[in-house]
N, C-alpha and C positions, 0 to 999 in steps of 0.2 A: 097821384103817382107823380115821382119826379122825372121832367123829361130827361131823356139819355144824354141829349146835347148839354145838358149843364156840367158834365163830367167831362167834356171836351170842347165841342165848339166846330165851326163850319170852317172847312178850308180856305184859306184867305186867297186875295185876286193875284194875279201874276205868278200863280204855282207855288205860293207860300205854302209850308207845311204847319198847320194847326195844331194845337195841344192834343187833341185824340188822335192824331196820326203819329206823333211823336210817341204818345203811349203806346199804341198798336206796336209800333217798332221796338220800342222796350220789351214789349210782352209782360206787360204789367198792368193790370186793372183793379177795380174795386167793385164792391156790390153791397147792395142794401136791403137785407130780406125781411120782409113784415110778415111775423108769424101768425097775426090775427087775420089778414086778409089771405095769407097763402102766396104773396106772389115776390117776385126777387126783383130787384132792378140792377141791372148790370151795366158799366161803362162800356164803351166801343171795345176799350183794349181788353177788358175782360171778357167781352163776348168772343173776340178773337182767340184770346188763350185758350177757352172751350170750345175753338173750332165751330161758333154761331154767326149766323148772318145777322149783323145789327138790324137791318130791315125786316127781317121775318119772325125775328125772336118775340115770344107771345108773353114774357113773364112769368113763364110757369116753372119751378125750381126743377122738375123733371124733364122740360125741355133742355132746360141748361145742361144736365149730366146725360145727355141721351148719347155722347159718343163714348161714354165709359161702358164697359161690358159688364156683364152682372156680377161678376164677384167684385169687382173694383167697385160698383155702385153700393153692394151692400157692405162692403167695409166702410166707404166714406159716410153712409147712414149711420153704421154703427159709431164712429167716430162722433158725429153730432149729437145722436140721441143719448149716449152715453154722458156727452157733456152739460145736454139740457138736464138730466135726470140728476146729475149726480150734485149740481149746484155750482159748477164750477163758472167763471165768468169768460173763459177763453177757450180755443182749442186750436189744433195744428194738424195738418195732416199731408202726406205725399200721396197720389194717386196717379195712373198711368190711364192714358186715353188715345185714341187712334186717331191719326192726321187723314186730311184729304188724300195726300199721297200713299198711304198706307203705312206709314213709319210710326213709331211709338213715341209719345210725348209725355215725361214726367211734369206734373203740375202740383206747384205747392200752394195751399192756402191757408192763411191765419186769419181767424175771425174773433170779433169779441160780442160776447151776449150782453145785451141790456135787459134788465130786470126791474119790474116795480118795487114797491115797499115790501110786498108781500114776497118776494122772490120768485115771481112767477116772470118767465121770459117771453118778452113780446116781440123782439127785434133782435137781428145779427147783422154787424156790420164788419167788413174785411176787404184784404185783398187777395188776388189771386195772380200767379205768375206761373212764367214758363221755365222750369227748374232743369231741363233735360241736358243743357251743358255742365252744369256743376254736379249732377248726379252722376253722368256719365264719367265726368273726370273722377269723382269720388271712387266709383266702381272700378276705374283703371287703375287708382292709386291702392285700393283696398286689393286687388287682385295682385299687383306688383308687390304689396307688404307680404301678402298670403305667400306668394310663392318664394319671397324672400326667405320668409319665416321657414318655409318648409325645407328651402335648401339648407338653411343654418341648423335645423333640428337634424337633418340628415347627416351632417357634419359633425354635428356634436354627439348623437347617438354613435354613429361609426366610431368616433376617437374614444367614446366611454367603452363600448364593447371591446375595443382592440387593445385600450390600455389596461385590460386586466389580461390579456393572452401573454405567456411567457415564453412557450415553445412554438415551433412551426406548427405542430398539430392544433395547438390554442389557437391560431391566427384563423387557420383553415375551418375550425369547429364555429369560431366567431362569424365567418363569413358565409358558412354554408347551413349553419344551424338555424334553429327558431329565430325567425326576423331578421335574419341575415340579408336576405334580397329587398325586403322592406325599407331596411337602413340605408340601402345603396340605391333606392328607388328604381330598381330594375327587375326584369323577370327571368333573368339567367345569368349566370356567371361562371366563367372559365377562368382558372389560375395557373400560372406554368413559372417554373424556377429554372435558370439554368445552373447546371450541373455538368461539368466537365465538357463543355462543348455541345451540349445537347438543350435542349427546353422540353423539361418534364412536366406534364399536367399532373398537378397534385390536389387539385379540388374542381369539381363540377358540382353544380347545383341549379336548379330549374328543370321544367318539363322538357322531355325528349332529348335530353342535353348527354345522356349516355350513349348518343351517336358520334361523340366527339373523342371517344375512349380509343378509338382508331388512330386517333392522331398524335397521342401522347407518346413522350419518350424519343423525339426526332431531333436528329441532327440540327443544330440551329444555322440555317441557311434559308436564302431568299426561296419563295413558291408558296408560302403560305401567309395571312395578312398579320398572325400575332407573331411570327417568326421576324417579318420584315420591320413591325413596330419596335422590336426588342434590338434589332440590329442598328437601326437608323435614331431609335430614341425618340421619335415623333408619332403622335397618335393619329390614328387613322378614324374617322366618323363616316359612316355609312347610312344612309336612310333606305336602302333598299338591299336587304340581304341577298336575294335572288341574284341582282346586278353584280353583287361583289363574288357569288359564286363564279358567275361568268368569266371575271378578270381572274381567278384564281382557280385554275383547272382540277387541284388538287382536290378542292372543295365540291367536285361534282357529285361525288356519292352521297353529300348531305343534301343537294336539292330535293326539295318536297318532306324532308325530314325533320326541320326546324321550323318551330311555328313562330318565327321572330320575322320582324319587318326591319328592325334598325339594330345597329351594333357599334359599340365605342370599343375600339382596341388601343390599350393604353399602355405604355411602357412602366414599368416598377423601378424607379430610379431612387436611390437613395446615397449622398454624399459622392455625386458624380459616378456611383457604380450601379450599373444596371442588373439587378437581381433577378428579374422575369418580367412577364406581361400580365395582364390582365383584361379579360373581355367581360362588357355589361352587354347583355341582349336586351332588347325592347320588342312587345308585340305590337303596339299601336303607334308607336312614334315614326315620323317620317323625316324629320328635319331635327337639327340642334342649334337651338340660339347660341349667342356667345356666352350668356350665362351659365348656359347647362354643359356649353362645352368646360368651362372653368370649372363648374362644380365636378364633373367626372375626373378632371385631372386633378384636383383637390383630394378627391376619395383615394384616387390613386397613389398620391404623394402619403397618406396616411397609412393605406395597406403596405406601402414599401417601407416606412419607417418602422411600422411594426414587425414586417418580416425581419429586417436588418437587426433588430434585437434580439428578436427569435432566434435567428441562424447563429448569432454569437452565443446565445445563452447553450444553445444545443451542443456547439462547439466546446465551450467550456465546461458544460455539465459532462460530456464524454470524456473529456480530458480528466476531469476531478474523480468522476465514477470509476475510471479506469486505474486512478492512483489508489483509490479507496478498495478497488477489488484485488490488487495486488497485495494489500495488506491483511488479507482475510485467507485462511485457509483453502488450498485448492480443492483439497477432498478431504471427506471424512471417513476415519477407519472404520473397519467392519470390527463389531465387537462381539464376543461371545457370550451369550446369557442375556440379549437384549438388542434392542435397535435405537438407534438414534437418527433424528431429524431436525436439520436446521433450516431457518428461512431469514433473510437477509431482504429488509426494504429501505431504499434509498429516499430521503425526502425530495419532494420536486418544488416545495416552496420558494425557492432561491437557488444561486447559482453555487451556494456552498454545501460542501457535505459535513458530516459528522464524525464522531470517533467511536461510534459503538461497534463491538466487536464480539465473536463467539470464539469459541476454542475447543476441541476434544483432544486430549492428551494421554496417549498410552502409558502407564504407570508400570512398575515392577509389581510382581506376583499376581499378574492377571487384573489389575485394577484400572480404572480409567479416571481422568479428571477432566470434569466440565466447568467452562466457566462461560459468563455473558458479562461483558461491561461499556463503561459509558466515559470516553474523555470529554472533559468539559469544553464546549465552544462549537461551533458549526463552522469550521472551513478546513483548508488543506493542512494546515497547521496541527488542527487536532487530530486530522486522519494520520499524519507522519509520527504524532505522539503515540497514538493508538497502535501504529505497527510495532514500534519499537518496545512498547510495554507488553504488548502481546508476546513478542518473541522472549523477553525477560522473563515474564510469569510462566511461559512455557518450558524456559530452561531450569528455572527454580523447582517446578513441579517435577521434571522428569529426573532431577537429582534425587527424589525421593524423600523430600520434605515433608513434614507436617503441613496441613492446609493453614495452619496460624501462620507457619513459618514463611510459607510460599508469599501470603500475602505482605508481612512484615517487611521481607526483602523486597517485594514489588514495590511498596510505599517508597523504601529507600531509595530504591533504584531511581522513580520518578520525581521525587525531591531533589537528585543531584543532577537532573537535567537542567539543561538551561532553557526553563520554562517557567510560566507561573500557573499552569495548569493543573487541575487535579481529577481524578477519575474515581469513579464508582464500579463497584463490580461485586459480583458472587461468585465463589469457587466451591467445590465440593469433590472429593475423592470417593469413589463409588465401587464397591466390590459386589458384582453382581451374581456371583457365587453364593453368598449369606445375604445378599440383599443391605448390606450396611454401608450408609453413606455419611461422611462426614464433612459438615459444612461451614463456611467462613463468610461471612458478610462484611463489605466495607462500604457503608454508606449507601447501599444498594437495596432494590425490591427483593425480598425473599420468594422461595420456590413455593410452587404450588404441587401437591401431591394428590392425583386422581386413583382412589382406593378400586378395587376390583368390583365393588357394589354401586360404582357410579358416583359417589360422594367425592366432593372435593374439599380437601384440608388445606391450611395455610399455616403449617407449622412456623412457631416463632425462633426465629434464628437471632441470637445475641449478635450484635453488629458493632463493628469500630468505626474509626473515622474513615473519610475517604483515603485512599491511597495518594501519597503526597502530602496532603494536610498533616496525616497522623505522623509522619516523620519531622515536620516542622516544629509540631508541638511535643515531639518526644513521647508520643502515645500510640504506639507500634502492637497493641495487645487486640488480637482477635480471637475472641473466643470460639472455640468448636461447638457445633451443636450436631447429634447423633440421629440421624433418623434411620428408619427401616422401610426398606421396600419388599414387600411381599410379592411373590411372583404375580405378574399381570398388572402390578401399580405402575403408575406413569409421573414422573417426575417433569415439571414445564419451569422453564426459566426464561425470563426476558428482560430487555431494557424497557426504561419509562415511556418511551414512543408509543407502546403498544396501548397502554392503560391511560395515558395522560389525554383529556377532551379539553380543548380550549375553553377556559371560563366555568369548569367544573372541577369539585373536589377530586383528587386522585382516588379516593377510596371507592367512589362511583365506577372508576374505570377497571379496578382490582376486582369489583364485584363481578360487573360484566364479564371481564374474563374468567372468573371462577363458573359462571353459568355458561360460558361458552365450551370451556374445557369440560364440564359435565354432561351436556348435550351432544358432544362431538364423538365422531367413532374411537374405538380403542386401538387401533394401529397408531404408531407413532408418526409416519409420514402422512396418513389420512388425516389425523389430529391437528399437524401443523397447517395442511393446506386449510382443514376448516376453519382454524383460528385466522390464517390470514386473509381468508374471505371475508370473514363476520366483521373483524376488529379492523382491521387496515381501512376497509370501505367507510367503516363508521366513524372513525376519528379521521380519517383523512390522510393528506400526505405531509404535513407539518414538521415531522421530525423524523430521524431514522430508526430503524427497528430492528433489534436482533432478537432471534427467538430461537430456543434448542429445547428440544422436546426427547426425554429418554425413557424407554419403557423397559422394564426387566420382563423377561420373556415368561409367558404364563405357563402354569403346571398344572395342568387338569388331570393328571394321571392317567388311567384307562378307562376304556369303557366299561371294564369289570371290576376295576378300582379307582374310583373316581377321587378327587380332590379338589378341594377350595382352600385358601388363604385368605386371612382378613387381619388387617392391623388395627389396633385401636388405641387413639393418644391416651395419655394419661388424663384423669379429671374431664373425661368425655362420655358424659352419660348417655349422651345419643347414640356414640359408637357402640358402648355395651349393650344396649337395646337393640341397635342395628347388627350386631354380630349374634344374637341369639335368634332373631328372625332369619338369618343367612343361614344359621344351621337347621331351623325348622324347615326352610323352603328347600335345602338341599336332600335333606333326609327323604322329603316328600318325593321330590323329582327323581331319588335314587331307588322308589319303591322301597323303603325302609322306615316308612312311617312309625312302625309300632316303637322305634327306638327314639322319636323324637322328643318324648317329654322329659326323659332321663337327660338327653343330650342336651337338651335347652337348660337345664337346670344346671348340670355339672358346667356347663360354659359360662353362665352367670358366676356361679362359685370361683372357678379356677381365674376367669378374668377380673372377678372382683377384687380377690385376695391380691392380685399383682398391681392393680390400681390402686390399690388402700396401701400396700406395705411397702411399695416400692418408690423409685424416683423416674420411673420411665413408663414409655407404652410397653405393649406386649404383641406376639403376635399370635394369631389362633389359627391352628390347621386341622382342618376336619377331613378324614379320608376313610376309606372302605378297604379294610384289608384283605388281601386276595385269598381266594379259596385254597384251602378248605377251612380256613380259620371263619372268615367271613364275619368280622365283628365293625364296630364302628370307633376309630381312634381319634380321641381329642388330643391335641398339643398344645400348650401356651409355653411360648418362650418369651422371657424376659432377659434385661440385663442386670439383675441383682444376683451376686452369689451366694446370698443367706438362703438355704434350703429351708422349706417349711418343717414345722416341728408338731408333734402330736400334742395336744394339750387335753387336760379333764375338765371341762366347765362344769359348773354347778347347774342344779335345776334351773334357777333364775338367770344362767348366764345369757347374754345376745348374742355371743360370738364363741368362736373356737370349736364348732362342730364341723368344719370344712372337711379333715381328713377322715371323720367318722362317715360324713355324706358321701364321700370319694369312695370309701370301702364298700358301704352298703349298695352302691349303684351301681358300682363298675365290676366289670369281671377281672381286671389286672388295672395296675396302676404303679407310677414309679417318676424318679426324678433322675435326670441326667444332666451332666454339664455340658455347655455349649458355647464355647469362645469365651467372652466375657462374662456369660451369664449362665442360664440353667433352664431347661425345659422341662414342665409337669405335664404327664402323660395320662390316659387312662383309655381302657379299651370298655366298650358297652356290647353285651351280646351274650352268647351262650358260653357255658362255663368250659374249661377246656386245660389242656397243658399250656 
């Protein structure tokens, strides 16, 4: 075994410091571990690093690491064993031991493993040193860096959350919603805004902070810490909330009710204007370092800037929506024979407003004009153009012009304005006595019709060019499409904001609208509310929406003489099949099941004849004649003036027997002129006068 003095030497004469003492002072030593004999030779400096007495050390490895606790010893043994078994030639490790004075010491070991030709380890040599200073410094730097990263993360997350806030409500939601307090690093928050000489608390978040609600909406004067912070513009940091209550008697009712130890009262100042104040509450903090104070002030500045933008937005939004509201009808006139409901939704994705509009126009001879439209653009100019165009279109319609003429003149009016904007719209004149609607379309969505059986149809309206563009190109043709509303049917018109989903085809939105109309309640007001809740919430608030719902009053007859109506579009096989099913269900419900087979057969014959030989749809009416007749009466009305004629089919003919069938199954039948068309009717039941 090598003498330990070979690594150091003796102290020289005359008080000189020898090499061994210098190594000990540097706290760095060396060792030589003989794996075969199981002994380890360590110089004086190395023994001092391990906390061992050089004169008492017995050269045993287990003695050398005696000051390590069990966990540290096992960890160091694991490092050595892993290096030996893996075939590596070196290892290094940090471990902690306890000094004589009870303090901890970080120790660093670096060693080289010597192996024979077969790769078997037989010796380990290395150095060991006291690394407490550098590890402590590293931990300090690491903690400092961790704290700075945390502060930077708080600022970045708060900035990112508040950057999406548009309104004051958005700002308060970002501060009090999920993750709001965590972004601020606080346990509670109170936010107040200065309004008309008062400080109004607009947001509270955190446990037990509802106790502060009694301090809301107070005159801005001294006596409360947040009020004084707002008045002076200077922050207030307190590490003892209870002492703060003692300094401000008005806070005395809160003593013992708030579970916080510290608070930061911060003024919210943006562009030299104090908007309000914010309080951050903390449960465990008792003091604020300079960095923590600067962080709190930085967060307050971010909140103040967001509030300034939001307040400006709300003011501009209120002005813009007020302008827009003045352009729309103040009230909807009551109509005989039906009900109308309108809904208007203003976009909230920006400061600008759009040019969507609706209108209901009383017309001569008991008719009513309904219109929805959209002026290009989303700004106050679009709203102003919308107001002028709405008034012009209303005037043209009120003069009694046909729908095609109304849109042609409206297009010419828009083209002559000092603007490059165009507009789309759908306009219809409705006679609720007869159910006739004459509709025109200028580059806009067509209407939807909800039938009495719940089905929703999308009639194909021929369309012209958008208003304004049509006159520029000299094409002011707006072909009319006639629609028939039977009693109980509903017409739905809207602007594209209701059906356009960002990033999706508009057809998907139209299908969703049709599904919502079919699933909604029958009344116009209830259906309008239903569509608003389902679709505005689904698509969001990126565009203005105008919605108009018109329902023709139902005509159920009486309990002793019930009645149903059904409209069947031309070339609609499903409509024909559904009409037959409606007839069978109605007669079953009315207790007249015995007439169902004949009535269903005649329904198919009468409707099929209209759909095959005319160019429009048909209105089916099924009713029970009152006593004493008590027959079932079927009426099919169409727009053709050509009356049915009797034919004499041969034995091999496949058609021409309709009137023969009608005569054979009905007690009476006939044809009557009805306005622009005719009605074929028949009665099923007992014979009589």
